[in-house]
C-alpha positions in Angstrom: -0.1 -0.1 0.0 1.1 3.4 -0.8 2.6 5.4 2.1 0.4 8.3 1.5 -2.7 5.5 2.4 -0.9 4.7 5.7 -3.7 4.0 8.3 -1.4 2.8 11.2 -1.9 5.8 13.4 -5.7 5.3 13.2 -8.3 2.8 15.2 -11.8 2.3 15.6 -14.2 4.4 13.3 -11.8 6.4 12.0 -9.7 3.3 10.8 -12.9 1.9 9.2 -13.8 5.0 7.3 -10.2 5.4 6.2 -10.3 1.5 4.7 -13.5 2.4 3.3 -12.0 5.7 1.4 -9.0 3.9 0.6 -11.0 1.3 -1.2 -13.1 3.7 -2.9 -9.9 5.4 -4.4 -8.6 2.1 -5.6 -11.7 1.3 -7.2 -11.9 4.5 -9.0 -8.2 4.8 -9.8 -7.3 1.3 -10.4 -3.4 1.2 -10.9 -2.8 4.7 -10.5 -3.5 5.3 -6.7 0.5 4.9 -6.1 1.0 7.8 -8.4 -0.8 10.1 -5.9 1.9 9.9 -3.4 3.6 12.9 -2.8 5.1 12.0 0.6 2.5 13.1 3.0 -0.1 10.8 4.1 -3.6 11.2 3.4 -5.4 10.3 6.8 -4.7 12.7 9.9 -6.7 12.7 13.0 -5.6 16.1 13.7 -4.9 19.0 11.9 -4.1 22.7 12.7 -4.6 25.5 9.9 -3.3 29.3 9.4 -5.6 32.2 8.1 -5.1 35.6 8.1 -7.8 38.6 9.1 -8.2 41.6 7.5 -5.6 43.5 9.6 -3.3 41.1 8.2 -2.5 39.2 11.2 -1.9 35.4 10.9 -4.0 32.9 13.1 -4.0 29.2 13.7 -6.9 27.0 14.8 -7.1 23.2 15.6 -9.9 21.4 13.7 -12.1 19.3 16.0 -13.2 17.3 12.9 -13.6 13.6 13.6 -11.0 12.7 10.4 -9.0 14.6 8.0 -7.8 14.3 4.5 -5.0 16.0 3.3 -3.8 16.5 -0.3 -0.7 18.5 -0.1 -0.3 18.7 -3.9 0.6 16.7 -6.7 -2.0 14.2 -8.0 -4.0 13.9 -5.3 -4.8 17.4 -5.0 -5.1 17.8 -8.7 -7.9 15.1 -8.6 -9.4 15.1 -5.4 -9.4 18.7 -4.2 -12.7 20.8 -5.2 -9.6 23.6 -6.0 -7.7 21.3 -8.4 -7.2 21.1 -11.7 -9.7 18.0 -12.6 -12.4 19.8 -10.7 -11.4 23.0 -12.9 -11.9 21.4 -16.0 -15.4 19.7 -15.1 -14.4 16.3 -13.2 -17.0 15.7 -10.5 -14.5 13.3 -8.3 -14.2 15.7 -5.6 -17.9 15.8 -5.0 -17.9 11.7 -5.7 -15.5 11.5 -3.1 -17.8 13.7 -0.6 -20.7 12.0 -1.5 -19.3 8.5 -0.8 -18.0 9.8 2.7 -21.6 11.1 3.4 -23.0 7.9 2.4 -20.9 6.3 5.2 -22.9 8.3 7.5 -20.5 11.3 7.9 -20.5 15.0 7.2 -17.6 16.9 5.1 -16.3 20.4 4.9 -13.4 22.0 3.4 -11.0 23.3 6.2 -8.7 24.8 3.4 -7.3 24.4 0.2 -5.6 21.1 1.3 -7.8 19.8 3.8 -11.4 17.9 3.9 -12.7 17.6 7.5 -14.8 14.7 8.2 -17.5 14.7 11.1 -19.7 12.2 12.6 -23.2 13.1 11.2 -24.3 13.0 15.0 -22.1 15.6 16.5 
């Protein structure tokens, strides 16, 4: 399995969901999933993001989501981010991924340009 699909740090429902997402990706991209590996793992329990306010100050905030998908660049970003090249060329893969996650009983929200936060539907 690709290092970017590493799930060794996950357990319980996070692990179950990550395995489902990994299988979805293998089904959609068949032999190309390893090409998505940019050196950054896809699955993160925690994610801290930065943003700026109108006064130019930088801030950071920790997301409290159940699980995070992070595409730090390369083919994963191009194909799976709603801001990636594929989405700009009319592909609906980012929304298919989000729909798949929602069908598993979770909610999705873009945290920033490279992170999709996944929440339990009952929270």
